[in-house]
Every structure is written in structure tokens, then in C-alpha cells.
C-alpha positions in Angstrom: -52.0 -34.9 -150.5 -50.0 -34.5 -148.2 -46.6 -33.6 -147.3 -44.5 -36.1 -145.4 -41.7 -34.9 -143.8 -38.3 -36.6 -145.6 -36.1 -34.7 -143.6 -35.3 -37.1 -140.9 -35.3 -40.4 -142.9 -32.8 -38.0 -146.0 -30.3 -37.8 -142.7 -29.7 -40.5 -141.3 -29.6 -42.3 -144.6 -26.3 -39.5 -145.7 -25.3 -39.1 -142.1 -24.4 -43.3 -142.4 -23.0 -42.7 -145.3 -21.3 -39.5 -144.3 -19.6 -42.3 -141.1 -19.6 -45.3 -143.2 -16.9 -43.7 -145.5 -14.7 -42.6 -142.7 -15.1 -46.0 -140.9 -13.7 -48.5 -143.6 -11.4 -46.0 -144.9 -12.6 -44.7 -148.2 -9.9 -42.9 -149.8 -11.8 -41.9 -152.5 -14.1 -39.6 -150.4 -11.5 -38.5 -147.2 -10.9 -34.9 -148.3 -15.0 -34.5 -148.0 -14.5 -35.7 -143.8 -15.1 -32.3 -142.2 -18.2 -30.3 -141.3 -18.7 -28.6 -144.4 -19.4 -31.7 -146.1 -22.1 -32.5 -143.1 -23.5 -29.0 -144.1 -24.1 -30.2 -147.0 -25.9 -33.2 -146.2 -28.9 -31.6 -144.4 -28.7 -29.6 -147.7 -29.7 -32.1 -149.8 -31.6 -33.5 -147.7 -33.8 -30.5 -147.6 -34.0 -30.0 -151.1 -35.0 -33.4 -151.7 -38.2 -33.1 -149.6 -38.5 -29.1 -151.2 -39.0 -31.3 -154.8 -39.6 -34.8 -154.5 -41.6 -34.0 -151.5 -42.9 -31.4 -152.9 -42.6 -28.3 -149.7 -41.0 -26.1 -151.6 -40.2 -23.9 -148.4 -37.5 -25.9 -147.7 -36.0 -25.1 -151.6 -34.7 -21.6 -149.2 -32.9 -23.0 -146.7 -31.0 -26.2 -148.9 -29.9 -24.2 -151.4 -28.1 -22.1 -149.0 -26.3 -25.4 -146.3 -26.2 -27.0 -150.0 -24.5 -23.8 -151.8 -22.4 -22.7 -148.4 -21.3 -26.7 -148.5 -19.7 -26.2 -151.7 -18.4 -23.2 -151.5 -16.4 -24.2 -148.2 -15.8 -27.7 -149.8 -13.8 -25.9 -153.0 -13.1 -21.8 -151.9 -9.6 -23.7 -151.1 -9.0 -25.9 -154.2 -9.7 -24.0 -156.6 -8.3 -21.2 -158.3 -11.0 -19.2 -160.4 -13.2 -19.7 -157.1 -13.7 -16.3 -155.4 -13.2 -16.2 -151.2 -15.4 -13.7 -151.2 -18.9 -12.6 -149.3 -19.9 -11.9 -152.5 -19.7 -15.8 -153.5 -22.2 -16.0 -150.1 -24.5 -13.6 -150.8 -24.9 -15.1 -154.6 -25.8 -18.3 -152.7 -28.4 -16.6 -151.1 -29.4 -14.6 -154.5 -30.2 -18.6 -156.1 -31.8 -19.6 -153.3 -33.8 -17.1 -153.4 -34.8 -17.1 -157.3 -35.3 -21.0 -157.2 -38.2 -20.7 -154.5 -39.7 -18.4 -156.2 -39.7 -20.8 -159.4 -42.2 -23.5 -157.7 -43.9 -20.2 -154.9 -43.4 -16.8 -157.7 -42.4 -15.3 -154.7 -38.9 -14.3 -153.6 -37.9 -12.2 -157.1 -37.3 -9.3 -155.3 -35.0 -10.4 -152.7 -32.8 -12.7 -155.4 -32.6 -9.9 -157.2 -31.2 -7.7 -154.8 -28.5 -10.2 -152.9 -27.8 -11.1 -156.7 -27.4 -7.1 -157.1 -25.3 -6.6 -154.2 -23.1 -10.4 -154.0 -22.5 -8.1 -157.8 -21.8 -5.0 -156.3 -19.5 -6.5 -153.8 -17.9 -9.3 -155.8 -16.8 -6.9 -158.8 -16.4 -4.0 -155.8 -12.9 -3.6 -157.2 -14.0 -2.9 -160.9 -16.2 -0.6 -160.1 -14.9 1.1 -158.5 -12.2 1.9 -160.4 -13.7 2.2 -163.3 -16.9 4.7 -162.0 -16.1 6.7 -159.3 -12.3 6.7 -159.2 -10.1 4.3 -156.9 -8.1 7.7 -156.4 -10.7 10.3 -154.9 -11.3 8.4 -151.6 -13.4 10.8 -150.3 -15.4 9.7 -152.3 -19.3 10.1 -150.1 -20.9 7.1 -152.0 -17.4 4.6 -151.6 -17.7 5.8 -148.0 -21.3 6.2 -147.0 -22.8 3.1 -149.8 -23.5 0.6 -146.6 -26.1 3.7 -145.6 -28.3 2.5 -149.1 -28.2 -0.6 -147.4 -29.7 -0.1 -144.2 -32.0 2.2 -146.3 -32.9 -0.7 -148.4 -33.6 -2.5 -144.9 -36.0 -0.8 -143.7 -37.6 0.1 -146.8 -38.9 -2.9 -146.9 -39.5 -4.0 -143.0 -41.7 -1.3 -143.0 -43.5 -2.0 -146.3 -43.9 -6.2 -145.2 -44.6 -4.6 -142.2 -47.9 -1.9 -143.8 -48.9 -5.2 -145.9 -50.3 -7.0 -143.1 
């Protein structure tokens, strides 16, 4: 069965509801009349295309767009929601893992993003526990981004050698 691209139809429906709610002045939706909501509509279109349209490659961008949208809409409204780069990396990790669930690819990427998100979200606690915050000259604290660069280069070389 041929996969049909249903993204344009879903986008038109989603944008139509968005702008219609603005036109008629639905007070309930007033706080959602922002660009992150439009980003979320795009994410939903990709997710519906991915799951309902069985085009599983669309899951990755769908989760990223919808996740970023939810993050941007919630970050200033919920006290417990982290306003941190680690939250974005956590969303990317979830996207790779959901894609892995359907396609069987991307688990390593998802785990790497999850580890990086955890490190960034809990950086202060981790450094206090394991490394010692008071030692500002600690080489691990000063040079840990180099480990990320080396890991990225390794993944690029590894993927180039496969092709």
C-alpha cells in the first residue's frame, strides 16, 4: 500500500482551527495564540502522518516540533518545568526512541541524547556529588565538551565507513 502524504491536509485543518479560534475570540484558547502553538500543529501533522499514515520517518520531526512547542508553551507557566537546554535534548531523545520503536533505528542516538540531557539537567548536582564544585581547575569540569566533540567525530567517521 502506498503511503499518502497527509501532512498538508492536517496542517490546513490545524491552522484553520487556530485562526478560527482567533477570529471568534475563544477566550479558552487565547493563551495559545502564539507561534509555539503553530509549531505544535506542524508537529501534530508529522505525528499523524507518521502513525496514522504509516510513514514512520515522520515520527522524529513530529516529536521534536510538538515537544518543543509544548516546552515553549509550558516553561513559563509551570514552576516545576525546567527552563534549560537539557529539556530540549530530552525531547530529541524521546523522538529518537519513538522512531526506534517503529523503525528499529536510532536507539544509540536516543540514549546518547538522553545521557547528555541528564548530564545537563543535573549538572550542578553531579559536579557537587562526584567531582567537587569548589575545584574550578578540575580538568573534567573545564574540558568535558571536548568529549562531546570527540564522540560526534567518532560517530561521523563510523557512519562514513559504513557507506
